[in-house]
C-alpha positions as CSV (number, residue, x, y, z in Angstrom):
1,M,186.6,167.4,112.4
2,A,188.8,164.6,113.7
3,L,188.8,163.9,117.4
4,A,191.9,163.8,119.5
5,P,192.9,160.2,120.5
6,T,191.3,159.2,123.8
7,L,192.6,156.8,126.5
8,S,190.1,154.2,125.3
9,D,191.7,154.3,121.8
10,D,195.1,153.8,123.4
11,I,193.8,150.8,125.3
12,A,192.2,149.3,122.2
13,A,195.4,149.8,120.2
14,G,197.6,148.1,122.8
15,P,198.5,144.5,123.1
16,P,195.4,142.2,123.4
17,H,194.6,141.1,126.9
18,P,194.0,137.3,127.3
19,Y,191.0,138.0,129.5
20,R,189.2,139.5,126.4
21,W,187.7,136.1,125.5
22,T,186.2,135.7,129.0
23,M,184.7,139.1,128.7
24,L,183.3,138.1,125.4
25,A,181.8,135.0,127.0
26,G,180.0,137.2,129.5
27,V,178.6,139.4,126.7
28,W,177.5,136.2,124.9
29,L,175.6,135.1,128.0
30,L,173.9,138.5,128.3
31,Y,172.8,138.4,124.6
32,F,171.6,134.8,125.1
33,A,169.3,136.0,128.0
34,F,168.3,139.0,125.9
35,A,167.2,136.8,123.1
36,V,165.3,134.4,125.4
37,A,163.3,137.3,126.7
38,I,162.4,138.4,123.2
39,A,161.9,135.1,121.4
40,S,159.9,133.4,124.2
41,M,156.8,135.4,123.1
42,A,156.6,134.1,119.5
43,P,155.9,130.4,120.3
44,L,153.2,131.4,122.7
45,V,151.3,133.7,120.4
46,Y,148.3,131.5,119.9
47,R,148.1,130.7,123.6
48,L,148.3,134.3,124.6
49,M,145.6,135.3,122.1
50,A,143.3,132.6,123.3
51,D,143.9,133.2,127.0
52,L,143.8,137.0,126.9
53,G,141.2,137.4,124.2
54,M,143.4,139.1,121.6
55,H,143.4,139.1,117.8
56,R,146.4,139.2,115.5
57,G,146.3,143.0,115.1
58,E,146.5,143.4,118.9
59,M,149.2,140.7,119.2
60,G,151.2,142.6,116.6
61,T,151.3,145.7,118.8
62,V,152.3,143.5,121.8
63,L,155.2,142.0,119.9
64,A,156.4,145.4,118.9
65,A,155.7,147.1,122.2
66,W,159.3,146.8,123.6
67,Q,160.7,148.4,120.5
68,L,158.5,151.5,121.2
69,T,160.2,152.2,124.5
70,Y,163.5,151.1,123.0
71,I,163.4,153.9,120.5
72,F,163.3,156.6,123.2
73,C,165.8,154.9,125.6
74,S,168.5,153.9,123.2
75,V,170.3,157.2,122.8
76,P,170.3,158.1,126.6
77,C,171.4,154.5,127.4
78,G,174.3,154.8,124.9
79,G,175.3,158.0,126.7
80,L,175.1,156.3,130.1
81,L,177.4,153.5,128.8
82,D,180.0,156.0,127.6
83,R,179.9,157.9,130.8
84,F,179.7,155.1,133.5
85,G,181.0,152.0,131.7
86,P,179.3,148.7,130.7
87,R,179.7,146.6,133.9
88,R,177.0,148.1,136.1
89,M,174.9,149.4,133.3
90,M,174.6,146.0,131.6
91,F,173.7,144.4,134.9
92,A,171.0,147.0,135.5
93,S,169.7,146.1,132.1
94,V,169.4,142.4,133.1
95,L,167.3,143.3,136.1
96,V,164.9,145.4,134.0
97,I,164.6,142.6,131.4
98,A,163.9,140.0,134.1
99,A,161.2,142.3,135.5
100,S,159.6,142.6,132.1
101,V,159.5,138.8,131.6
102,A,158.1,138.2,135.1
103,L,155.4,140.8,134.6
104,R,154.2,139.1,131.4
105,G,153.4,136.1,133.5
106,L,151.1,138.3,135.6
107,A,149.2,139.9,132.7
108,S,145.5,139.6,132.7
109,D,144.5,141.3,129.4
110,Y,145.8,143.0,126.3
111,V,146.8,146.2,128.1
112,T,148.7,144.6,131.0
113,L,150.6,142.4,128.6
114,L,151.4,145.4,126.4
115,L,152.8,147.3,129.4
116,A,154.8,144.3,130.6
117,V,156.5,143.9,127.3
118,M,157.2,147.7,127.0
119,V,159.3,147.5,130.2
120,F,161.9,145.4,128.3
121,G,162.7,148.5,126.2
122,L,163.7,150.5,129.2
123,G,166.7,148.2,129.8
124,G,167.4,146.3,126.6
125,P,169.4,149.1,124.9
126,L,172.0,148.9,127.6
127,I,172.9,145.4,126.3
128,S,172.5,146.0,122.6
129,S,174.6,149.1,122.8
130,G,176.9,147.9,125.6
131,A,177.9,144.7,123.7
132,P,179.6,146.7,120.8
133,K,181.1,149.0,123.4
134,V,182.8,146.0,125.2
135,V,183.9,144.5,121.9
136,S,185.4,147.8,120.6
137,L,187.4,148.2,123.9
138,W,188.8,144.7,124.1
139,F,189.2,143.7,120.4
140,T,190.8,145.3,117.4
141,G,191.3,144.6,113.7
142,K,189.9,141.3,112.3
143,E,189.4,140.1,115.8
144,R,186.7,142.8,116.3
145,G,184.6,141.4,113.4
146,L,185.0,137.9,114.8
147,A,184.0,139.0,118.3
148,M,181.0,140.8,116.9
149,G,180.0,137.6,115.1
150,I,180.5,135.4,118.2
151,Y,178.4,137.5,120.6
152,F,175.6,137.7,118.0
153,T,175.5,133.8,118.2
154,G,174.4,134.3,121.8
155,N,171.3,136.1,120.4
156,A,170.8,133.3,117.9
157,T,171.2,130.5,120.4
158,G,168.8,132.1,122.8
159,G,166.3,132.4,120.0
160,I,166.7,128.8,119.1
161,V,166.2,127.6,122.7
162,A,163.1,129.8,123.2
163,V,161.5,129.1,119.8
164,A,162.3,125.4,119.4
165,L,161.9,124.2,123.0
166,T,159.1,126.4,124.6
167,N,156.2,124.2,123.3
168,S,158.0,120.9,122.9
169,V,160.1,120.7,126.1
170,F,159.7,123.5,128.7
171,L,155.9,123.9,128.8
172,P,155.2,120.1,129.1
173,A,157.9,119.9,131.8
174,I,156.1,122.5,134.0
175,G,152.5,121.3,133.3
176,G,151.7,123.5,130.4
177,D,151.3,126.8,132.3
178,W,152.9,129.6,130.3
179,R,152.7,132.0,133.3
180,D,155.0,129.7,135.3
181,L,157.3,129.5,132.3
182,M,157.7,133.3,132.3
183,S,158.7,133.2,135.9
184,G,161.3,130.5,135.2
185,Y,162.7,132.6,132.3
186,A,162.9,135.6,134.6
187,L,164.9,133.7,137.3
188,F,167.3,132.4,134.6
189,I,167.9,135.9,133.3
190,V,168.7,137.2,136.8
191,A,171.2,134.3,137.2
192,V,172.9,135.3,133.9
193,G,173.2,138.9,135.3
194,A,175.0,137.5,138.4
195,I,177.5,135.6,136.2
196,W,178.2,138.8,134.2
197,L,178.9,140.7,137.5
198,A,181.4,138.0,138.5
199,I,183.1,137.9,135.1
200,S,183.4,141.7,134.8
201,A,184.8,142.0,138.3
202,H,188.2,140.8,137.1
203,P,191.0,143.3,137.9
204,A,191.7,143.8,134.1
205,S,188.0,144.8,133.6
206,R,187.9,147.1,136.7
207,D,191.2,148.7,135.7
208,L,189.8,149.4,132.2
209,E,186.6,151.0,133.5
210,A,188.6,153.1,136.0
211,R,190.8,154.4,133.3
212,L,187.8,155.1,131.1
213,K,186.0,157.0,133.8
214,A,189.2,159.2,134.2
215,E,188.8,160.4,130.7
216,E,187.5,163.9,130.0
217,K,183.9,163.3,128.9
218,R,182.3,165.1,126.0
219,R,178.8,166.4,126.2
220,S,176.3,163.8,125.0
221,M,174.6,166.3,122.7
222,D,178.0,167.2,121.1
223,V,178.6,163.5,120.2
224,F,175.0,163.1,119.0
225,L,175.2,166.2,116.7
226,E,178.6,165.0,115.4
227,L,177.1,161.7,114.4
228,I,173.9,163.1,112.9
229,R,176.0,165.5,110.7
230,D,177.9,162.6,109.1
231,P,176.0,161.6,105.9
232,V,177.5,158.1,106.1
233,V,176.1,157.7,109.6
234,R,172.7,158.9,108.5
235,L,172.6,156.3,105.7
236,V,173.7,153.5,108.0
237,L,171.0,154.5,110.4
238,L,168.5,154.2,107.6
239,L,169.8,150.8,106.8
240,G,169.4,149.8,110.4
241,L,165.7,150.9,110.3
242,F,164.8,148.7,107.4
243,I,167.0,145.8,108.6
244,L,165.3,145.7,112.0
245,F,161.9,146.1,110.2
246,Y,162.7,142.9,108.3
247,N,164.3,141.0,111.2
248,H,161.8,141.7,113.9
249,G,158.8,141.3,111.6
250,M,159.9,137.9,110.3
251,N,161.2,136.7,113.7
252,H,158.1,137.5,115.7
253,W,155.6,136.2,113.3
254,L,157.4,133.2,111.8
255,P,155.9,130.5,114.2
256,D,152.4,131.7,113.6
257,L,153.1,132.0,109.8
258,L,154.2,128.3,109.8
259,R,151.2,127.3,111.8
260,S,149.0,128.9,109.1
261,Y,150.6,126.4,106.7
262,G,149.1,123.5,108.8
263,M,151.9,122.8,111.2
264,T,151.4,121.9,114.9
265,P,152.8,124.3,117.5
266,S,155.8,122.0,118.1
267,E,156.5,121.5,114.4
268,A,156.3,125.3,113.8
269,G,158.7,125.8,116.7
270,Y,161.3,123.4,115.2
271,W,161.0,124.9,111.7
272,A,161.1,128.5,113.1
273,A,164.5,127.5,114.7
274,V,166.0,126.8,111.3
275,P,166.7,130.4,110.4
276,T,168.2,131.0,113.8
277,L,170.5,128.0,113.5
278,F,171.8,129.1,110.2
279,G,172.0,132.7,111.5
280,M,174.6,131.5,114.0
281,V,176.7,130.2,111.1
282,A,176.4,133.5,109.3
283,S,177.2,135.5,112.5
284,L,180.4,133.6,113.0
285,S,181.7,133.7,109.4
286,L,180.3,136.8,107.5
287,P,181.3,139.6,109.9
288,R,184.9,138.3,110.0
289,M,184.9,138.2,106.2
290,A,183.4,141.7,106.0
291,T,186.6,143.6,105.8
292,P,186.2,147.2,104.5
293,D,186.9,146.2,100.9
294,K,184.3,143.4,100.9
295,R,181.7,144.8,103.2
296,F,179.4,146.3,100.5
297,A,179.5,143.2,98.4
298,I,178.6,141.0,101.3
299,L,175.7,143.3,102.4
300,L,174.4,143.4,98.9
301,G,174.4,139.6,98.7
302,L,172.6,139.5,102.0
303,F,169.9,141.9,100.9
304,V,169.3,139.9,97.6
305,C,169.0,136.7,99.7
306,A,166.5,138.4,102.0
307,A,164.3,139.3,99.0
308,G,164.6,135.8,97.7
309,A,163.9,134.2,101.1
310,T,160.5,135.9,101.3
311,V,159.5,134.5,97.9
312,L,160.6,131.0,98.9
313,V,158.8,131.1,102.3
314,W,155.7,132.3,100.5
315,S,155.8,129.2,98.3
316,A,155.0,127.1,101.4
317,S,156.4,123.9,99.8
318,G,158.8,121.6,101.7
319,P,162.1,122.0,99.9
320,M,161.5,125.6,98.8
321,L,160.4,126.6,102.3
322,A,163.5,125.0,103.8
323,V,165.8,126.9,101.5
324,G,163.9,130.1,102.2
325,L,164.2,129.7,106.0
326,I,167.9,129.0,105.6
327,L,168.5,132.1,103.5
328,Q,166.4,134.2,105.8
329,G,168.4,133.0,108.8
330,M,171.7,133.9,107.2
331,C,170.5,137.4,106.4
332,R,169.0,138.0,109.9
333,G,172.2,136.6,111.5
334,A,174.7,138.9,109.7
335,M,172.9,142.1,108.4
336,T,172.8,143.8,111.8
337,S,176.3,143.0,112.9
338,I,177.9,144.1,109.6
339,S,175.9,147.4,109.5
340,I,177.0,148.1,113.1
341,L,180.6,147.6,112.0
342,L,180.0,150.2,109.3
343,L,178.8,152.6,112.0
344,I,181.4,152.1,114.7
345,E,184.2,152.3,112.2
346,S,182.8,155.4,110.4
347,G,184.6,158.7,110.7
348,D,187.8,158.5,112.7
349,G,186.7,155.3,114.5
350,N,187.0,156.9,117.9
351,T,185.9,154.3,120.5
352,S,184.7,156.8,123.0
353,R,181.6,157.4,120.9
354,V,180.7,153.8,120.3
355,G,178.1,153.6,123.0
356,A,176.4,156.8,121.7
357,A,176.7,155.6,118.0
358,S,175.2,152.1,118.9
359,G,172.5,153.7,120.9
360,L,171.6,156.0,118.0
361,Y,171.6,153.0,115.7
362,F,169.1,151.1,117.8
363,S,167.0,154.2,118.5
364,V,166.4,154.7,114.8
365,G,166.5,151.0,114.0
366,E,163.8,150.1,116.4
367,V,161.4,152.4,114.7
368,G,161.5,149.6,112.1
369,G,161.5,147.1,114.8
370,V,158.1,148.5,115.9
371,L,156.7,148.8,112.4
372,G,157.7,145.4,111.2
373,P,155.7,143.2,113.6
374,M,152.8,145.7,113.7
375,S,152.6,145.8,109.9
376,M,152.7,142.1,109.5
377,G,150.1,141.6,112.3
378,A,147.8,144.2,110.8
379,L,148.1,142.8,107.3
380,A,147.5,139.3,108.4
381,H,144.5,140.3,110.5
382,A,143.0,142.3,107.5
383,T,143.7,139.6,104.8
384,G,143.4,136.4,106.8
385,D,146.9,135.1,105.7
386,F,150.5,136.3,105.4
387,D,150.8,136.7,101.7
388,A,150.6,140.5,101.7
389,S,153.1,140.6,104.7
390,L,155.7,138.6,102.8
391,F,155.2,140.8,99.7
392,M,155.9,143.8,101.9
393,M,159.1,142.2,103.2
394,F,160.2,141.6,99.7
395,G,159.8,145.3,99.1
396,V,161.8,146.1,102.2
397,A,164.7,144.0,101.0
398,C,164.7,145.9,97.7
399,I,164.7,149.2,99.6
400,L,167.8,148.0,101.5
401,M,169.6,147.4,98.2
402,L,168.9,151.0,97.1
403,I,170.1,152.5,100.3
404,L,173.3,150.5,100.2
405,M,174.0,151.8,96.6
406,R,173.5,155.3,97.9
407,L,175.8,154.7,100.9
408,R,178.6,153.4,98.6
409,T,178.4,156.5,96.5
410,V,178.6,158.8,99.5
411,Q,181.5,156.9,101.0
412,E,183.4,157.1,97.7
413,R,182.9,160.9,97.7
414,H,184.3,161.1,101.2
C-alpha cells in the first residue's frame, strides 16, 4: 500500500538548497572518522596478536566484534534517526565510536580488546544509517547518486589513511606505541564530531529538522513490517549480507594476507591501500551512473569483478596481484552504495522510512560483516594460509550474482 506524501518528501522534492554541499561535507568527515576507527585495527593485527597473546582465530573474532553489536543496534538506531533527526544522533555516534577507540588502547588481553571493539557497534549504525538519511533529505535525482558516492569516499579516504600510514608514519612519529596511537585517533574523532555539530547548526539544517519533527510519526514496528513484507527489500537485504561478508572479510585481513606473501608491515600497508584508493574512484563514478535502467548491469559487473579479484589476489604475483587489488577496491567501493540506492528507492521511495530501511540493511548486512572476518580468520588459522579463505570469497561473489538475477526477476514481476 502506498504511503501518503510526507513533509520530508515535499522538502526533498523542492528547490535544492545551496547548503546541501556543506551538509554533505559534514557527512563525509563523519564517514572519514568512522573508517579510521574501523581500519586502524587491520595494520596492527600482528602487533596486537604479539602483545596480547592472541592467534588468528581469536583476532578474527575481535575484528568482527563490532559488527556483532551492530546487528542488534542498527534497526533501533534507524528508528531513532527517523524520530529525532540526524544532527544529535550522529554526534552521539561519534562519542561512542571515540570511546571504543580509546578503550582499545587500554586493553590488556583478548577479552578486554573484544569488548572495546564491540562498543563501536553501539554507535556506528547512527552514522551508517544517518548518512543515507541526510542525503535523501538534501539531494534528489541524479544528485542523490552522486552524493552517495561522494560521502562513501570519506569511508575510503579514512581507510587509506589508517591502513597506509599507521605503520609507516603515525607509529614512528609517536615512538611506536600503538596504545598512544589509539588515544590520538580517539581525540581526532571527537574533533570531527564537534565540526559536525557546527556544520549542522546552520539555520537551514535546524529548520529542516524542526519541520521533520513536526511530522506525524509512524510506529517503528509498522515501518519495519512494511519493509519486511516487500520481496524486493528482502532480496536487497540478502545482497547486503553477502556484500558486507566480502567487504569486511577482505578489508580486515588484507594487510595480514599481504604480509603472508613476504611483505613488510609498511609494504603491506601501502599495498592494502590500493583497493581503497580505487574504491574512491568507483564510489564517485559508479553510483552516479547507476540509474534504474543501468543498475543491475553495473552490479552484475561488480560481482563478476569481485570473483575475478579473489583469483588474481590468490595468484600472489606482482602484476596479477595489483590488478586483483584494483578490481577488489572498485567492487568494495561501489557495491554497498548502489545496493543501498536499490533499497531507499524501493516501493514508493518515501524518505520518512529511509532511516529504518538503512538500519535494517546494516542490521542484516552486518551478519555477513561478522561472519566474513571470523570465517577468514578461522580458515587461515586452521590451514596456515589464506588460500581457502580466498576460495570462499570467490563463492560468495558467485552467490551475489545468483541473488541479483532473482532480484531482477522479482522486480520485473512487480
